[in-house]
C-alpha positions as CSV (number, residue, x, y, z in Angstrom):
1,M,46.2,19.9,-6.4
2,L,48.5,22.1,-4.2
3,A,46.5,25.2,-4.7
4,I,43.1,23.5,-4.0
5,L,44.5,21.8,-0.9
6,T,45.8,25.1,0.4
7,I,42.5,26.8,-0.3
8,L,40.6,24.1,1.5
9,A,43.0,24.1,4.5
10,V,42.8,27.9,4.9
11,A,39.0,28.0,4.4
12,V,38.3,25.3,7.0
13,T,40.8,26.9,9.4
14,D,38.8,30.2,9.2
15,L,35.5,28.4,9.8
16,I,37.0,26.6,12.8
17,A,38.2,30.0,14.1
18,L,34.6,31.1,14.5
19,V,34.4,28.7,17.4
20,R,36.4,31.3,19.4
21,A,33.2,33.1,20.2
22,H,32.0,30.1,22.1
23,A,35.1,28.2,23.3
24,A,38.4,28.8,25.0
25,Q,41.3,29.8,22.8
26,Q,43.3,26.7,23.8
27,T,40.3,24.5,22.7
28,V,40.2,26.2,19.3
29,R,43.9,25.6,18.9
30,Y,43.5,21.9,19.6
31,I,40.7,21.7,17.0
32,Q,42.9,23.6,14.5
33,L,45.8,21.3,15.1
34,A,43.6,18.2,14.6
35,W,42.4,19.6,11.3
36,W,46.0,20.4,10.1
37,L,47.1,16.8,11.0
38,I,44.1,15.3,9.2
39,I,44.8,17.1,5.9
40,T,48.5,16.4,6.2
41,V,48.1,12.6,6.9
42,T,45.2,12.2,4.5
43,V,47.0,13.7,1.6
44,A,50.3,11.9,2.4
45,L,48.4,8.6,2.3
46,W,46.1,9.0,-0.7
47,V,47.7,11.6,-3.0
48,R,50.5,10.6,-5.3
49,P,53.1,11.7,-6.1
50,E,52.5,15.1,-4.3
51,G,51.9,13.6,-0.9
52,W,53.8,16.5,0.6
53,A,51.2,19.0,-0.6
54,G,49.0,18.5,2.5
55,A,51.9,19.5,4.8
56,V,52.5,22.6,2.8
57,A,48.8,23.5,2.9
58,A,48.6,22.9,6.6
59,L,51.7,25.2,7.2
60,V,50.1,28.0,5.2
61,A,46.8,27.6,7.1
62,A,48.6,27.6,10.4
63,A,50.5,30.8,9.6
64,W,47.2,32.4,8.3
65,Y,45.5,31.4,11.6
66,F,48.1,32.6,14.0
67,I,48.5,36.0,12.4
68,A,44.7,36.5,12.9
69,E,44.9,35.1,16.4
70,R,47.6,37.6,17.4
71,W,45.5,40.4,15.9
72,T,42.3,39.5,17.8
73,S,44.0,38.5,21.0
74,H,43.8,42.0,22.4
75,E,40.6,42.1,24.5
76,E,39.7,45.8,24.0
77,Q,40.9,46.6,20.5
78,P,43.4,45.2,18.0
79,P,46.6,47.2,17.6
80,Q,46.5,50.2,15.2
81,S,50.3,50.3,14.8
82,G,53.3,48.0,15.0
83,F,54.4,44.8,13.3
84,I,51.1,42.9,13.8
85,A,49.0,45.8,12.7
86,A,51.0,45.9,9.5
87,L,51.3,42.2,9.0
88,Y,47.6,41.4,9.4
89,P,46.2,43.3,6.3
90,W,49.2,42.4,4.2
91,S,48.7,38.7,5.0
92,A,45.8,38.6,2.7
93,V,47.9,40.0,-0.2
94,G,50.5,37.3,0.6
95,L,47.9,34.6,0.6
96,V,46.5,35.6,-2.8
97,V,50.0,35.8,-4.3
98,L,50.9,32.4,-2.8
99,L,47.8,30.8,-4.2
100,A,48.5,32.3,-7.6
101,G,52.0,30.8,-7.4
102,F,50.7,27.4,-6.3
103,T,48.2,27.4,-9.2
104,W,51.1,28.0,-11.6
105,L,53.0,25.2,-10.1
106,D,50.0,22.9,-10.4
107,I,49.5,23.7,-14.1
108,A,53.2,23.9,-15.2
109,L,55.0,21.4,-13.1
110,L,52.8,19.3,-10.9
111,S,49.7,17.2,-11.5
112,D,46.8,19.5,-12.0
113,A,44.1,16.7,-11.9
114,V,41.7,17.7,-9.1
115,P,38.4,16.0,-8.4
116,A,35.6,18.5,-9.4
117,G,33.7,18.0,-6.2
118,L,36.8,18.7,-4.0
119,M,37.6,21.8,-6.1
120,W,34.2,23.3,-5.8
121,L,33.9,22.5,-2.1
122,A,37.2,24.2,-1.5
123,I,36.3,27.3,-3.5
124,A,32.9,27.6,-2.0
125,V,34.1,27.4,1.6
126,F,37.0,29.8,0.8
127,L,34.7,32.4,-0.6
128,T,32.8,32.5,2.7
129,Q,34.7,33.4,5.9
130,T,38.1,33.7,4.2
131,G,36.6,35.9,1.5
132,N,35.3,38.2,4.2
133,R,38.7,38.4,5.9
134,V,40.5,39.1,2.6
135,T,38.0,41.9,1.8
136,R,38.4,43.3,5.3
137,C,42.2,43.3,4.9
138,V,41.9,45.2,1.7
139,L,39.7,47.8,3.3
140,L,42.3,48.1,6.1
141,L,45.0,48.7,3.6
142,S,42.9,51.5,2.1
143,G,42.8,53.2,5.4
144,R,39.5,52.2,6.8
145,E,39.2,52.4,10.6
146,L,38.0,49.6,12.8
147,D,35.1,49.5,15.2
148,A,35.9,49.2,18.9
149,D,35.6,45.4,18.7
150,G,38.3,45.3,16.0
151,T,36.0,44.4,13.1
152,A,35.2,46.5,10.1
153,P,32.0,48.5,10.6
154,G,28.9,47.6,8.6
155,A,26.4,45.9,10.9
156,V,23.5,47.8,12.2
157,P,24.3,49.0,15.7
158,G,22.4,47.1,18.4
159,S,21.2,44.5,15.8
160,G,22.1,40.9,15.3
161,L,22.2,41.6,11.5
162,K,25.5,41.4,9.8
163,G,24.3,41.7,6.2
164,G,27.7,42.1,4.5
165,R,29.1,38.9,6.1
166,V,26.2,36.9,4.6
167,I,25.6,38.8,1.3
168,G,29.3,39.0,0.5
169,P,29.9,35.2,0.4
170,L,26.7,34.5,-1.5
171,E,27.6,37.2,-4.0
172,R,31.2,35.8,-4.5
173,I,30.0,32.2,-5.0
174,F,27.3,33.3,-7.4
175,I,29.7,35.4,-9.5
176,S,32.2,32.6,-9.6
177,I,29.6,30.2,-10.9
178,L,28.4,32.7,-13.5
179,I,32.0,33.2,-14.7
180,V,32.5,29.5,-15.1
181,V,29.3,29.2,-17.2
182,N,30.3,32.3,-19.3
183,A,27.2,34.3,-18.1
184,Y,29.2,37.6,-18.0
185,H,26.1,39.6,-18.8
186,I,24.4,38.4,-15.6
187,V,27.6,39.3,-13.7
188,A,27.5,42.8,-15.1
189,A,23.8,43.1,-14.2
190,L,24.5,41.9,-10.6
191,M,27.2,44.5,-10.2
192,A,25.0,47.3,-11.5
193,A,22.1,46.2,-9.2
194,K,24.4,46.3,-6.2
195,G,25.4,49.9,-7.1
196,I,21.8,50.9,-7.5
197,V,20.8,49.4,-4.1
198,R,23.7,51.2,-2.3
199,F,23.2,54.5,-4.1
200,P,20.6,56.0,-1.7
201,E,22.9,55.2,1.3
202,I,25.9,56.8,-0.4
203,S,23.9,59.8,-1.5
204,A,22.6,60.4,2.0
205,E,26.1,60.3,3.4
206,A,27.3,62.7,0.8
207,K,24.6,65.3,1.8
208,R,25.7,65.4,5.4
209,P,27.5,68.6,6.5
210,D,30.5,66.5,7.8
211,A,30.5,64.2,4.7
212,T,34.0,62.9,3.8
213,G,33.0,60.6,0.9
214,T,34.2,57.5,2.8
215,K,31.0,55.6,2.1
216,A,31.5,55.8,-1.6
217,E,35.2,54.9,-1.3
218,E,34.4,52.1,1.1
219,F,31.8,50.7,-1.3
220,L,34.1,50.8,-4.3
221,V,37.1,49.3,-2.5
222,G,35.2,46.6,-0.8
223,S,33.2,45.7,-3.9
224,L,36.2,45.5,-6.2
225,A,38.1,43.4,-3.6
226,S,35.2,41.0,-3.3
227,W,34.5,40.9,-7.0
228,G,38.2,40.4,-7.7
229,L,38.3,37.4,-5.3
230,A,35.2,35.9,-7.0
231,G,36.7,36.4,-10.4
232,G,40.0,34.8,-9.4
233,A,38.1,31.8,-7.9
234,G,36.1,31.5,-11.2
235,L,39.3,31.6,-13.2
236,L,40.9,29.0,-11.0
237,A,37.9,26.7,-11.5
238,I,38.3,27.1,-15.3
239,L,42.0,26.4,-15.2
240,M,41.7,23.4,-13.0
241,S,38.7,21.9,-14.9
């Protein structure tokens, strides 16, 4: 239960953080605080004997949120060096390790009985915005540079399209479901299809006189990070079922 509650707390926290584009920072903080109190109190009242798990999940979600807030608080561009610049990408690694540890605690020491509906809700929401952030952090660790707005490049300039932010979550959720139902051949076909679709773009970049090969590296690193997250979510669902 601890792992699923933490996943849910972090995932909803990331979704609430999207409100920052339309509301004041202080307003978003109040909404986040309300969410963390809700999960803490709800779990304390209705989950036994691990009523403290909600508080732990809320603390992890709060730390996850404030690291991102410090990173994006710079109006022009997030810092490229310093403590926050180093902490932000590594926070994703820390979260994954922490969730792996919580999963082990659930299975080995705590009660691992989790309602199927709650588990799938938490995983699905986690693989959306949080999955995008984890993948972006891995790309930052690999040396990928940021756009002027502090986000990883990928959207078409001057366009409202942000394909990777939509396709990525759908791909991760789809792969997780396929893993749970043992449809590994479809997963392999999906991965191959993605490579085929991106091949023309990578080839075009490689033919440019100033080509550096970053498109291919970016595709591999981003895809492996996204697929790894989906695979981990599928494995978690199997272990908790």
